[in-house]
C-alpha positions in Angstrom: 133.0 141.4 127.6 131.0 143.8 129.7 127.3 143.1 130.3 126.3 146.1 128.3 128.2 144.8 125.3 126.6 141.4 125.6 123.2 143.0 125.8 123.9 145.1 122.7 125.1 142.1 120.8 121.9 140.1 121.8 119.7 143.0 120.7 121.6 143.2 117.4 121.1 139.5 116.7 117.4 139.7 117.5 117.0 142.6 115.1 118.7 140.5 112.4 115.9 137.9 112.7 113.1 140.5 112.3 110.8 140.0 109.4 109.3 142.7 107.3 105.6 143.3 107.2 104.1 142.0 104.0 102.1 144.3 101.7 99.0 142.8 100.4 97.6 143.7 97.0 93.9 144.3 96.3 93.4 140.7 95.0 94.9 139.2 98.2 92.8 141.5 100.4 89.6 140.5 98.6 90.4 136.8 98.8 91.2 137.1 102.5 87.9 139.0 103.1 86.0 136.3 101.3 87.5 133.6 103.4 86.7 135.5 106.6 83.1 136.0 105.5 82.7 132.3 104.7 84.3 131.4 108.1 81.8 133.6 110.0 78.8 132.6 107.9 79.5 128.8 108.2 80.8 129.0 111.7 84.1 127.3 110.6 87.3 127.0 112.6 89.8 129.3 111.1 93.5 129.7 111.4 94.7 133.3 111.2 98.3 134.3 110.6 99.0 138.0 111.4 102.1 140.2 111.7 103.0 141.6 115.1 106.2 142.5 116.8 108.4 141.9 113.7 107.2 138.3 113.4 104.2 136.3 112.3 101.8 135.0 114.9 99.2 132.1 114.4 95.9 131.8 116.1 93.2 129.1 115.6 89.6 129.4 116.5 86.3 130.8 115.3 85.6 134.4 114.2 82.7 136.1 115.9 82.8 139.4 114.1 84.9 141.4 111.6 84.6 145.1 111.1 86.9 147.6 109.5 88.9 148.1 112.8 89.1 144.7 114.5 88.6 140.9 114.4 86.7 139.4 117.3 88.1 135.9 117.6 87.1 133.0 119.8 90.0 130.5 120.2 89.6 126.8 120.7 90.5 127.3 124.3 87.4 129.5 124.6 89.4 132.7 125.0 88.1 135.8 123.3 90.6 137.9 121.5 90.3 141.2 119.7 92.9 141.9 117.0 93.0 145.5 116.0 93.5 146.2 112.3 
């Protein structure tokens, strides 16, 4: 097989593993918002699973701030991340 064909097959198999972004209903959004507010108010360690790049990503740490555009997240390794909504 030619290298181009191998690359095309590899890309095809990667795309087959892609996950679809879930759609949250209003009740799930309210429940998530309540959990985020409790985590900020009580300075709790929080594990966040978010969808990016056709897959789910996990991050663990403390939330510094949440607004309608982004999460400001401080990880256990003291890194500061901003996740845009």
